[in-house]
C-alpha positions in Angstrom: 22.7 -28.9 28.2 23.8 -28.2 24.7 25.1 -24.8 23.6 22.7 -22.7 21.7 23.7 -22.2 18.0 24.0 -18.6 17.0 23.5 -17.1 13.5 23.7 -13.6 12.1 20.9 -11.2 12.2 20.8 -11.3 8.4 20.1 -15.0 8.5 17.5 -14.6 11.1 15.8 -12.1 8.8 16.0 -14.7 5.8 14.5 -17.4 8.0 11.6 -15.3 9.3 10.8 -14.4 5.7 10.9 -18.0 4.5 8.7 -18.9 7.5 6.1 -16.5 6.1 6.3 -18.4 2.7 8.2 -15.7 0.9 9.9 -17.3 -2.1 11.5 -14.5 -4.2 13.8 -11.7 -3.2 14.8 -8.8 -5.7 17.9 -6.9 -4.9 21.0 -5.1 -6.1 23.7 -6.9 -3.9 25.3 -4.7 -1.6 27.7 -5.0 1.3 25.4 -3.9 4.0 23.0 -6.8 3.0 25.5 -9.6 2.6 24.4 -11.4 5.9 20.9 -11.5 4.6 22.0 -12.7 1.2 23.9 -15.5 2.8 20.8 -16.3 4.8 18.6 -16.4 1.6 21.3 -18.7 0.1 21.2 -21.0 3.0 17.3 -21.1 2.9 17.5 -21.8 -0.9 15.3 -18.8 -1.6 15.4 -17.3 -5.1 17.3 -14.1 -5.3 17.2 -12.1 -8.5 20.1 -9.5 -8.8 19.0 -6.5 -10.7 20.8 -3.7 -12.3 19.3 -1.0 -10.2 17.4 -0.7 -6.9 14.3 0.9 -8.6 14.3 -2.2 -10.9 14.4 -4.5 -7.8 11.5 -2.8 -6.4 9.4 -2.9 -9.6 10.3 -6.7 -10.0 9.1 -7.3 -6.4 5.9 -5.3 -7.1 5.1 -7.0 -10.4 5.6 -10.3 -8.8 3.4 -9.5 -5.9 0.6 -8.1 -8.1 0.4 -11.3 -10.0 0.7 -13.8 -7.2 -1.0 -11.7 -4.5 1.8 -12.9 -2.2 4.5 -10.6 -0.8 7.8 -10.5 -2.5 10.9 -8.8 -0.9 12.9 -5.9 -2.2 16.2 -5.9 -0.4 18.5 -2.8 -0.7 21.3 -1.0 1.1 21.1 2.4 2.6 22.1 4.4 -0.6 20.1 2.0 -2.7 17.1 2.8 -0.5 16.7 6.3 -2.2 16.8 4.6 -5.6 14.0 2.2 -4.5 11.7 5.1 -3.3 9.9 5.4 -6.8 9.1 1.6 -6.8 7.9 2.1 -3.2 5.5 4.8 -4.4 4.3 2.7 -7.3 3.5 -0.2 -5.0 1.7 2.0 -2.5 -0.5 3.4 -5.3 -1.6 -0.1 -6.3 -1.9 -1.4 -2.6 0.7 -4.0 -3.5 2.1 -5.6 -0.2 5.7 -5.6 -1.2 8.1 -6.0 1.8 10.9 -3.7 1.5 14.0 -4.2 3.6 16.9 -1.8 4.0 20.2 -2.9 5.3 20.9 0.4 7.1 23.6 2.4 8.9 24.6 1.3 12.3 22.2 1.6 15.1 24.9 2.2 17.7 26.0 5.6 16.3 22.5 6.5 15.0 22.3 10.3 14.4 26.1 10.7 14.4 26.8 10.6 10.7 27.4 6.9 10.4 28.5 5.5 7.0 25.7 6.0 4.4 23.3 7.0 7.3 19.8 8.0 6.0 16.6 8.2 7.8 14.9 5.5 5.7 12.2 4.8 8.2 10.9 8.4 8.1 11.2 8.5 4.3 9.2 5.3 3.8 6.6 6.1 6.4 4.2 8.1 4.2 4.5 5.4 1.3 3.8 2.4 3.3 1.3 0.9 5.8 4.2 0.3 8.3 7.8 1.4 8.4 10.1 0.5 11.4 13.7 0.0 12.3 14.6 -3.3 14.0 16.3 -2.2 17.2 17.0 -5.5 18.8 18.2 -8.8 17.0 16.2 -11.0 19.3 13.1 -9.3 17.9 13.8 -9.8 14.1 11.2 -12.5 13.8 8.7 -10.3 15.7 9.1 -7.4 13.3 8.9 -9.6 10.3 5.6 -11.2 11.7 4.1 -7.8 12.4 5.1 -6.2 9.0 3.8 -9.2 7.1 0.4 -9.2 8.9 0.1 -5.4 8.5 0.9 -5.8 4.8 -1.7 -8.5 4.2 -4.6 -7.6 6.6 -7.3 -5.0 5.8 -6.5 -3.1 2.6 -3.1 -4.7 1.6 -0.1 -2.4 1.1 3.7 -2.0 1.1 5.7 -2.2 4.3 9.2 -1.3 5.1 11.8 -2.8 7.7 15.2 -1.2 8.3 17.9 -3.7 9.7 20.9 -1.7 11.1 24.3 -3.2 10.0 25.5 -3.8 13.3 22.4 -6.0 13.9 22.6 -7.5 10.5 26.1 -8.8 11.1 25.9 -9.7 14.9 25.1 -13.1 16.1 22.0 -14.2 17.9 20.4 -17.4 19.0 18.8 -19.1 16.0 15.6 -19.6 17.9 15.4 -15.9 19.0 11.8 -14.9 19.7 10.4 -18.4 19.4 9.6 -18.6 23.1 6.9 -15.9 22.7 3.5 -15.8 21.0 2.6 -16.4 18.3 4.5 -19.7 18.5 3.4 -20.5 14.9 4.7 -17.8 12.8 3.9 -19.2 9.4 1.7 -17.2 7.0 -1.9 -17.2 8.1 -4.8 -16.2 5.9 -5.5 -12.5 6.3 -8.4 -11.3 8.5 -11.5 -10.2 6.5 -14.3 -8.0 7.4 -17.7 -9.5 7.1 -20.7 -7.1 6.5 -22.9 -6.0 9.3 -26.3 -7.7 8.6 -28.3 -4.5 9.1 -26.2 -2.4 6.9 -25.9 -5.2 4.3 -29.7 -5.3 4.1 -29.9 -1.5 3.5 -27.6 -2.1 0.5 -29.7 -5.1 -0.7 -32.9 -3.0 -0.4 -31.3 -0.3 -2.7 -30.5 -3.1 -5.1 -33.9 -4.4 -5.2 -35.4 -0.9 -5.9 -32.8 0.0 -8.6 -33.7 -0.3 -12.2 -30.4 1.0 -13.6 -27.6 -0.3 -11.2 -23.9 -0.6 -12.1 -20.9 -2.2 -10.5 -17.6 -0.6 -10.4 -14.8 -2.8 -9.4 -11.4 -1.7 -7.9 -8.0 -2.7 -6.3 -9.9 -4.4 -3.4 -11.6 -6.9 -5.6 -8.3 -8.1 -7.0 -6.6 -8.2 -3.6 -9.4 -10.1 -2.2 -9.3 -12.7 -5.0 -12.9 -11.9 -5.8 -12.8 -11.1 -9.5 -14.7 -14.3 -10.2 -17.5 -13.3 -8.0 -17.6 -9.8 -9.7 -18.1 -11.4 -13.0 -20.7 -13.8 -11.7 -22.6 -11.0 -10.0 -22.7 -9.0 -13.2 -23.6 -11.8 -15.4 -26.2 -13.4 -13.3 -28.0 -10.3 -12.2 -27.6 -8.4 -15.4 -25.7 -5.6 -13.9 -23.1 -3.8 -16.1 -19.6 -3.9 -14.7 -16.8 -1.3 -15.1 -13.3 -1.2 -13.9 -11.4 1.8 -12.4 -8.5 3.1 -14.5 -4.8 2.3 -13.7 -5.3 -1.2 -12.4 -4.7 -4.7 -13.8 -8.0 -6.1 -15.2 -10.5 -7.7 -12.9 -12.5 -9.3 -15.8 -11.4 -10.5 -19.2 -12.5 -7.9 -21.8 -14.6 -10.6 -23.7 -16.6 -11.2 -20.5 -20.3 -10.6 -21.1 -20.8 -8.4 -18.0 -17.7 -6.2 -18.6 -18.4 -2.9 -20.3 -15.1 -1.0 -20.0 -13.2 1.5 -17.8 -15.0 3.8 -15.5 -13.6 6.7 -17.5 -15.7 9.0 -19.7 -12.8 9.8 -21.9 -11.3 6.4 -22.5 -14.6 4.6 -22.6 -17.2 7.2 -23.7 -20.3 5.0 -23.0 -19.5 5.0 -19.4 -20.7 8.6 -19.3 -24.1 7.7 -20.4 -24.2 4.8 -18.0 -23.3 6.8 -15.0 -25.6 9.7 -16.1 -28.5 7.4 -16.3 -27.8 5.0 -13.4 -29.8 5.2 -10.2 -27.5 3.0 -8.1 -23.6 2.8 -8.2 -22.0 0.0 -6.2 -18.3 0.7 -6.0 -16.5 -2.2 -4.6 -12.9 -2.1 -3.3 -12.1 1.3 -4.8 -11.5 4.9 -3.7 -13.3 8.1 -4.6 -10.2 9.8 -5.6 -9.2 11.9 -8.7 -9.8 8.9 -11.0 -13.5 8.9 -9.7 -13.8 12.6 -9.7 -13.8 12.4 -5.9 -17.5 11.1 -6.3 -18.7 14.4 -7.8 -20.6 15.3 -11.0 -20.2 15.2 -13.8 -19.0 11.6 -13.5 -21.6 10.7 -10.9 -24.7 13.0 -11.0 -26.3 14.2 -7.9 -29.4 11.9 -8.6 -27.4 8.7 -8.3 -27.2 6.7 -5.1 -23.5 6.2 -4.6 -22.6 3.2 -2.3 -19.0 2.3 -1.5 -18.1 -1.1 -0.3 -14.5 -1.5 1.2 -12.6 -4.1 3.2 -10.9 -1.7 5.7 -11.9 1.1 8.0 -9.3 3.2 6.3 -10.8 2.9 3.0 -14.4 3.3 4.3 -13.2 6.6 6.0 -11.5 7.7 2.9 -14.8 7.4 0.9 -16.7 9.8 3.1 -18.3 11.3 0.0 -20.3 8.3 -0.6 -24.0 8.5 0.0 -23.6 5.2 1.9 -20.7 3.0 2.9 -20.4 -0.7 4.0 -17.4 -2.3 5.7 -17.0 -5.7 4.0 -14.5 -7.8 2.3 -15.3 -7.3 -1.5 -15.7 -11.2 -1.9 -18.1 -11.5 1.0 -20.1 -8.6 -0.3 -20.3 -10.0 -3.9 -21.2 -13.4 -2.7 -24.1 -11.7 -0.8 -25.1 -10.0 -4.1 -25.2 -13.2 -6.0 -27.3 -14.9 -3.3 -29.7 -11.8 -3.4 -30.0 -12.2 -7.1 -31.4 -15.6 -6.7 -34.2 -14.4 -4.2 -37.7 -13.4 -5.1 -36.8 -9.7 -4.0 -34.7 -9.2 -7.0 -36.7 -8.5 -10.1 -34.3 -6.5 -12.3 -34.9 -6.9 -16.1 -32.2 -7.4 -18.6 -33.0 -4.3 -20.7 -30.5 -2.0 -18.8 -27.8 -4.6 -19.2 -28.6 -5.2 -22.8 -28.6 -1.4 -23.5 -25.1 -1.1 -22.1 -23.9 -4.0 -24.2 -25.3 -2.4 -27.3 -23.5 0.9 -26.5 -20.3 -1.0 -26.1 -20.8 -2.6 -29.6 -21.6 0.8 -31.1 -18.5 2.3 -29.4 -16.3 -0.4 -30.8 -17.5 0.1 -34.4 -17.3 3.9 -34.0 -13.7 3.9 -32.7 -12.6 1.7 -35.5 -14.3 3.7 -38.1 -13.0 7.0 -36.8 -9.3 5.9 -36.5 -9.4 4.3 -40.0 -10.7 7.5 -41.4 -8.2 9.6 -39.5 -5.2 7.7 -41.0 -6.5 8.3 -44.5 -5.9 12.0 -43.9 -3.0 13.7 -45.8 -1.2 14.6 -42.7 -0.8 11.0 -41.7 1.2 10.2 -45.0 1.1 6.5 -44.5 2.5 6.7 -40.8 1.0 4.2 -38.2 -1.6 5.3 -35.6 -0.9 4.2 -32.1 -4.2 2.5 -31.7 -3.6 0.4 -34.8 -0.1 -0.5 -33.3 -1.9 -1.5 -30.1 -4.5 -3.6 -31.9 -2.1 -5.3 -34.2 0.2 -6.4 -31.4 -2.8 -8.1 -29.6 -3.8 -9.6 -33.1 -0.2 -11.2 -33.2 -0.7 -12.8 -29.7 -2.6 -15.9 -28.8 -5.1 -16.5 -26.0 -3.3 -16.8 -22.5 -0.5 -14.4 -23.4 0.3 -11.6 -21.1 0.3 -8.0 -22.2 2.2 -5.2 -20.3 1.7 -1.5 -21.1 4.0 1.3 -20.1 4.0 5.1 -21.2 1.7 8.1 -21.4 -0.3 8.1 -24.6 0.9 4.6 -25.4 -0.8 3.5 -22.1 -4.1 5.3 -22.9 -4.3 4.1 -26.5 -3.4 0.5 -25.5 -6.1 0.6 -22.8 -8.7 1.3 -25.6 -7.2 -1.3 -27.8 -7.5 -3.9 -24.9 -11.4 -3.1 -24.8 -11.7 -3.4 -28.5 -9.7 -6.7 -28.9 -11.6 -8.1 -25.9 -14.9 -7.3 -27.5 -13.7 -9.3 -30.7 -12.8 -12.2 -28.3 -9.1 -11.8 -27.4 -8.5 -13.7 -24.0 -5.4 -12.3 -22.6 -3.7 -14.2 -19.7 -3.2 -11.0 -17.8 -2.4 -7.3 -18.1 0.0 -5.1 -16.0 0.6 -1.4 -16.4 1.7 1.7 -14.3 -0.6 2.4 -11.5 -2.1 5.6 -9.9 0.9 7.7 -10.3 1.5 6.9 -14.0 5.1 6.1 -13.3 7.1 5.5 -16.4 9.7 2.8 -16.7 7.9 0.0 -14.9 7.1 -2.0 -18.1 10.3 -4.2 -18.6 10.3 -5.1 -14.9 6.7 -6.1 -14.9 7.0 -8.1 -18.1 9.9 -10.0 -16.7 7.9 -10.7 -13.6 5.0 -12.0 -15.7 7.4 -14.3 -17.7 9.0 -15.5 -14.5 5.6 -16.7 -13.3 4.2 -17.7 -16.7 7.1 -19.2 -18.5 5.1 -21.1 -21.1 3.2 -17.9 -22.2 4.3 -15.2 -24.5 4.8 -11.8 -22.5 4.7 -8.7 -24.8 5.3 -5.2 -23.6 4.0 -2.2 -25.5 6.2 0.6 -24.3 6.4 4.3 -25.3 10.0 5.4 -26.3 10.1 7.7 -23.3 9.0 5.1 -20.9 11.6 2.5 -22.2 14.3 5.1 -21.6 13.1 5.5 -18.1 13.5 1.9 -17.2 15.0 0.0 -20.2 18.2 -0.8 -18.3 16.1 -3.6 -16.6 16.2 -5.5 -19.8 19.5 -7.1 -18.9 17.6 -9.1 -16.2 15.6 -10.8 -18.9 18.9 -12.0 -20.5 20.5 -12.8 -17.2 17.5 -14.8 -15.9 16.8 -16.4 -19.4 13.3 -15.0 -19.4 12.7 -13.9 -23.1 10.0 -11.2 -23.5 9.1 -9.3 -26.6 9.2 -5.4 -26.3 7.2 -3.3 -28.9 8.5 0.2 -28.9 5.7 2.8 -29.7 8.4 5.2 -31.1 7.0 8.6 -31.8 10.3 10.4 -31.2 9.6 12.1 -27.9 7.5 12.5 -24.8 4.5 12.9 -26.9 2.0 13.0 -24.0 3.7 16.1 -22.6 4.4 17.9 -25.8 0.7 17.6 -26.8 -0.2 19.2 -23.4 2.5 22.0 -24.0 1.1 22.7 -27.4 -2.4 23.4 -26.0 -1.0 25.3 -23.1 1.8 27.5 -24.3 0.8 30.7 -26.0 2.8 30.0 -29.2 1.3 26.6 -29.7 4.6 24.8 -29.7 6.3 22.2 -27.5 9.7 22.4 -25.8 12.3 20.0 -24.4 10.4 16.9 -25.1 12.0 15.5 -28.3 14.3 12.6 -28.7 16.8 11.7 -31.4 16.1 8.7 -33.7 17.0 6.0 -31.3 17.8 2.4 -32.8 16.2 0.4 -30.0 16.1 -2.7 -31.9 19.9 -2.4 -32.5 20.4 -2.2 -28.7 18.6 -5.6 -28.1 20.7 -7.1 -31.0 23.9 -5.9 -29.1 22.8 -7.5 -25.9 22.3 -10.9 -27.7 18.6 -10.5 -28.6 16.3 -10.1 -31.6 15.4 -6.8 -33.2 13.4 -5.4 -36.0 12.6 -2.0 -37.2 8.9 -1.5 -38.6 7.9 1.6 -40.5 4.7 0.1 -42.2 1.5 -1.0 -40.5 1.2 -4.3 -42.6 4.6 -5.4 -41.2 3.6 -5.2 -37.5 1.9 -8.4 -36.9 4.6 -10.6 -38.8 7.4 -8.7 -37.1 5.8 -9.4 -33.5 5.3 -13.0 -34.4 8.8 -13.4 -35.6 10.2 -11.8 -32.3 8.1 -14.1 -30.1 9.0 -17.1 -32.2 12.8 -16.2 -31.8 12.9 -17.6 -28.4 15.1 -14.5 -27.5 14.4 -11.3 -25.6 13.4 -9.2 -28.6 12.5 -5.7 -29.6 10.1 -4.5 -32.5 10.8 -0.8 -32.9 7.7 0.6 -34.6 7.9 4.3 -36.0 4.5 5.7 -35.0 2.9 9.1 -35.5 2.2 10.9 -32.3 -1.6 11.1 -31.9 -3.3 12.8 -28.9 -5.3 10.3 -27.0 -8.8 11.0 -25.9 -8.0 11.5 -22.2 -5.2 14.0 -22.9 -7.3 15.8 -25.5 -10.3 16.2 -23.0 -8.2 17.2 -20.1 -6.0 19.8 -21.9 -8.9 21.4 -23.8 -8.2 24.7 -22.2 -4.9 26.5 -22.3 -5.0 27.2 -18.7 -5.4 23.6 -17.6 -2.4 21.3 -18.4 -2.9 18.5 -15.7 -5.2 15.5 -16.1 -7.2 16.2 -12.8 
């Protein structure tokens, strides 16, 4: 009988992840993780070394959001603390990133081991599953468990801690293979199908409705059901809205798409929700973005129905008038089928009214901003909405847009709707999620470029957001993934200073200004391309030159700080500085 071959625990970890189909690992290489890195090298898995653990986490998150397949963020014990913000960002977007910590020795746990930290406890509230692997023979089992938890129900990040003594110790290379499941390759996630009786109740509501709306959320994306959402809206003549803080489910030029379900950033949504008799919210939460389901966003008169793919999300949406446990894709297919039945008799006038309102909103936004910049206080300076519009005008269909910042984010969201209405067909959009975490933009942009190498990827970043995560730009040079970064440079944390000016009794702002930073020169120093822009007419040519350079580039645009509609609306009283 032949001798059983043994390999290190880190190699077992790498093989178990490869067995699940994981192709990309993002890390800041550290000594605690060397056996795993050796394993990834032997498995020929792509490892991208990043300048910081938070950057590695954002890279993994961006990759996972685009592919809808888990990527791995691998960190050491001290690096785990750096990766926590990225874990929080992934958690807010339900992004099934697999975070792995090479942790302090299990043998002396609790005794002050080298770099000992209770990573499992810290990660627990920010993940669907957080566990320490306590036996090397169970590494494959823990990976299998974590992967399935990440992907099933409502997806989300998971965390595994592999103690250094298990990481470096040797175990049989087939450890765990003698137990079920014998096949540990990635399986399709389990999905909830709607209970027929409850589904019929929802369809009865839809049959009776004269002014229904659809609101799509995270669950639609992770279910891969955005095509069904578009088809349901278009075929049945139901206006479709998108929750804020999530990559777009529908292209903005789509006939059924109206805009964000946000009365500040897309004003016609206020009228739509006020007049609606039925709201079908699919794959989303009744959280602060949805005013917890309450007026004035959703009036008491509307019938609010939430459809979610997991019991956890259904339970969270307790405020809904009716809930349905169903995979978003399964529900939307049922809606499409119902629309072809004789029971569905909705006319197109409600749908057409919302399209007309969108057209009127587009015209008014452009007229108002053009009039605003003609005022003496602008003195020829660039409006952030004009910047966001011109950047998209310089792009071509299929290019990717990434947004990062406070007011920069809000103005860019508005610009995306305006440009989409005019026909711009972006390949995809990424931006900060629920927590509005600054500094994710560069990492997300490089992730998009890594997966769409033939497309231009343009990041519009506030200056404060770039200062939060700009160090990650080195990975674009290192990996030869050229992106174009457009800095909305208003000289400070403008979103915060504007809140302060409305909150502080003296009407001033404090501790939010930056010096004049030559961002374009930083890129040139790294070997990239840079331009400074101070006039609006120079934005489009500069962005096109930057994209054509073939280098990682920066267009540093001097912009006037202008309060966005959402910040203006939510800081209208001096005693209210938050956005909730």
